N, C-alpha and C positions, 0 to 999 in steps of 0.2 A: 848180456850187454847189448845196449841199444845200437842199432846200425846208424852210421853217419855217412852222408853223401855230400860231396862238394860239387857244386854246379857253377860253371863259369860262363857267363853270357855278357858280352860287352857292348851290345847295341840294342836299340829299342825293339827291333823285330826278334832278336834273340831273347830278350827279356820276356816278351810275350810268349814265345814257345817254351822257355824255361819255366815260366809261371804255370802254364797249363800242364807241363810235365810234373812239376812239383806237386800240384793239386792231385794229379792222377796217382802219383806214387803214394802220397799220404792217404788217399782214398783206399788204396789196397792195404797199406800198413801205416796207421797213424803214429806209430811209435818211432818211425825213422826221423832222425834229425837231419835237416837239409840246410846248408849254408853256402855262402860263396859270393860271387860278384854278380850283381843284377840291379834291378830297379823296382818300380812300383808293383809290377805283376808278380814277381817272385815273392816280395814281402807280403802281398795280399794273400798269396797261396800258403803262407806259413814258413817261408824260408828266412833265415837271418842273413842279411847282406853286410859284409865287412866294408865294402865300398859301393858307391852308386855309379851306375854306367854314365851318368852325366859328366863325370870327370875324365872319361876315357873315350868319348866319341871322337873319331877322327875321320878325315876324308882326304885321301891322297898322301903321297910320300912326304911332302913338306909338313903336313899336320903331324904325321907320325914322328918325324925328326924333332919337331918342337917339343913333343911330349915323351921323347925317348927316356929321359931320367925317371919319369913317372912309371913307365912300363917296366923298366928294370927293377924299380922298387917294388912294384906290384908282383912281379915274378918271384922275387926273393921272399916277399911276404908269404906267398902261397907255398913255396918250397919249405919254408920254416913251419908253416901251419900243418902241412901234410906230415912233416917229420915228427911234430909234437903230438898230433892227434891221431886217433885210430879210425881213419876213414875207410869205408868199405870199397869206395870207388870215387873217381873223379869223372864227372860228365862235362864234356866240352860242347857248347852250343854255338855253332858258327864262329865268328871272331877269330878267324884262322891265323892271322899274323901273330897274335899272342898265344893262342891255344896250342898251336903245333910246336912252338918253341918250348912251352911249358911241358908238353907231352914228351918232348925229346929229353928235357932235363930230368924228368921222372923216370924215364927208361923202363917203364912197366913195373916199377917197384910196387905199385898198387894197380888194380884194374883201371884202365883208361877207356872210356866210352865216348864216342863222338855221335852226337844227335844233331841233325841238320848239318849236312856236309859242307865243307869248304867248297867253293866253286872251282875245283881243280879241273873240271871238264871245260871251263871257260878260259882259264889262264893258268900257267905254271903247273902243267900236268906232272912235272917232276916231283911234286909234293906227294904223289901216290906212294913213292918209296918211303917217305917219312911216315905216312899213314900205315903202311904195311908193317913197318918196323916198330912203331911206338904206340899204335892204337890197338887195344885188345878187342874192341867191339865197335862195329860201324852200323849206324841206324840212319836210313835216308828217308826223305819225304817225297821224292819224285821217282817214277818208274825208270826214267832214262838213266838216273844215277845208279840204280841197281845194275843195269846192263853195263854201264861204264866201269864200275868197280869189278864186276865179274870178269870183264875183258882183261883187267889188270891183276887178276888172281887174288882179289881181296874179298873175303867173306863179308856179306852184307845182308841186312834185313830191311825190307821196304815196308813202312807202316801206313803210308798215305799222308796227306797234308793236314796238319792240325787246324788250318783256317776253315776247313769244312765244318767244324763244330762251332766256330765262334763268329764267322762272318754273317751275322744276323742282326736286324734292327731290334731295338728294345721298345720302341714306341710305334703306334700306328701313324701312317703318313699325315693324316689330318691333324692329329694331336701335336706332332712334331712341328708342322708348318705353323700352327696356331701359336705354339709356345715361343717360337723364334720370329714371329711377325713376318712370315713369308706369304706372299700373295699367291692365291691358287690359280690365277690366270696368266702367270708368267713362266717362262722357261727357266728351270733351275740349273745353273752351271756350277759345278763343284770343282774347287781347286784343292789339290793335294800336293803341295810343293816340297815334301820330304820331311824327315824326322830329325835331321841334323841342322844345326844353325847355319853351317856353310852351304847346305843345299838350299835352304830358304833364301839366303842372301843372293845366291846365283840364279835361282829358278823363279821365285815369286815375281821379280820385276818383269820377266818375260811374259808370265801368265797375266800380270796386270795390264800390260800393253795390249795383249790379245783381247782381254775383256773390254778394253776401251773400244776396239774395233767392232766387237760383237754387239756391244750395246748400241752402236750407231745403226745397226741393221735389223735388230729384233728386240722385242720386249723380254728382257732377261733380268734375272736377279742372281747374285753371286754369293756363294757360300765357301768359306775356307774351313776345312777340317783340320783343327790344330791338335797335335799330340800333346799330352800332358807334360812332357819333359822340356818343352820350349816355352819361353816367356812371351806374354802378350805384347810386350813392348817391341819385340823384334818385328812383329807384323805391323804394328802401328807406325813404326818409323818408315817402313817401305811404302805403306799405303796412304800416308798423310798427303793431303792435297791432291788425291787421285780423282776426286769428283765422282767416285762410285761408292755406293753404300755396300760394303762387304759385311756379311754376317760371319763373324769368327766364332766357331763353335768347338769347344774343347771336349775331347774324350768320347765323342759320339760318332766315330767315323762311319759305322754301319748305318746309323740313322741318317747321316748326311748322304751316304750313297743311295739309300732307299728312296729319297725324294729327288735325286738328280736325274736330269734328262741327258746330260752329257758331262764328262769329267776331263779335267786337265791334270795329269798324274805324273809325278816324278818317278823315274825308274826305281824299281825295288819291290819290296813285298806288296806295296800298295797296288801294283798292277795286277797281282793275283786276287787281292781283295775285291778290286773292281770287276775282274772277270767273274769271280764267284757270284757277285751281286748282279751280273748280267747287264752291265751298263756300258754304252759306247764311250770310248775315250781315246785320247792320244797320249803317247809317252813323251815326256819332255825331260831333257837332262843337260846340265852344263856344269862343268867344274873349272877351276883355275887352269889357264892355258898350259902352264908347265906340268902340272899334275896330269893333264890329259895327254900331253906329248909322251910322258913316261908310261902312262897306263895303257893307252890304246894299242901299241904294238904287242903287248902281252896277251891281248884278248884273241882267242882262237875261234870264237863263235861269231856268226854274221850279225847277231842282234844283241841289243843291250837289255831290252825289256823281257822280264821273266816270262810273261805271257806268250811272247813270240818264240822264246827258246823252248818252252813246253810244247807249243803247237808244232814246232819244227818248220815253221814258215811265218812270214810277216802277215799277221792278221790284223794288227793294230799299227798305225803309222808311228814312226819314231823321229822326233825332232831333236837331234843331238848336237851339242856343242855349237859350231858356227851355223848349223842348219836350224837351230832353235830360234826362229824368227817369228815375231808376233803375227805378221800378216798371213803367211801360209797356214799357221795354226788356226787362226780365226776363219780363214777361207774354208779349210777342211771341215771345221765344226759346222759352219753355216750350211755348207753343201750337204753334209751328211744328215743333219737334222731334218732337212726338207726332201730327203730321198728315202722313201719307205723300203725300196729294194736293198739299198746299202745297209740300212738298220737291220733288216731281216738277216742278211748275210753275216753281219757282225754278231748278231745274237746266236746264230747257228754255230759259228766258230768258237764263241765264248762257251757255249754249252759243251762243245767237244773238249775244250781245255778243262772245264770243271769235271767232266766225267773221267778224264785221265788222271785226276788227282787222287783217285782211290775212294774208299768209303769213309764216312765219319767214324770217329773213335781212334784217331791216330795217337793221341797222347796216352790214352789208356793202353793201347797195344805196345807202345814204346816203354811205358812203365812196367808192364808185365815182362817184357823181354829183359829189361835191365835187372829187375828183382830176381828173375830166374837165373840170370847170368852171375850175379854176385852171391846167389845162394843164401 
């Protein structure tokens, strides 16, 4: 009988990691059938997706409440599916609000594996008890997570970060610049305003105003790295009448990073992608005021940017919520670009972060652990 694995990833970064894991599992055993909740990356790797992540992307408590009926229906669907079909295991990829509730409902009736840990070390550490009780196997991608779970008496495997295998350009700089009509004699400023619609709506206008100020002071050109799950019209509406020629480039994040001299980056996975590509940047984040008031008190770590959390200190400036103001952002960028000592220090710190992420081959190692575990 062929093995079946259910993978549940509800966000773009989770879909990326789930897609790489799917490919690695199928590379070891092509007969395994993989299905679940995901997006383009999972489907490209050979998984069947019952629903697309586009329908479930949320940011903040109020977004969750609006879509609560959808999440309840989704949970019931998967409980029914698991009851009807002979799955060998369920693999949860991040998406903790939903995944931990589903794990609790399953109560280890089948093996439950968590790959890419919920950020319990940042907020709501009480979830460790839920993980201990309802997760059969924990696989993490950061060294500090392994130490965290060991302190809480939870067995865990560290495999390294999967981005080390994929954060690479596909084109030579010169070819990419020529293809998208970018001038070789200008400074390339890259904007990465997030992978959710709400993030782009909140963060891109701040980045746009910072770019206006930058353009007054230096010969720069501006590129936006657009994820494939968001519509072009979202960006066009924000940028109309801006007076700046933005190149919006879809699905080529690492090529965009490769040509960048400096980056404006929304907090999230993108901060690690930028660190791996060794580019100077700032972290910018803003959410709805009520969501922020509810979210911030829960956070127990001093930084929001994953790159600073991994480093254990602030190596990259964070412009968060009311401090996300265009002028300080532009001033820092301009000062840094003209300061070789600062650029050298940033590069040294980013190199240390990259080295701490482990060795390439994380998805392959995770796949082997999973297949050995389910036997």
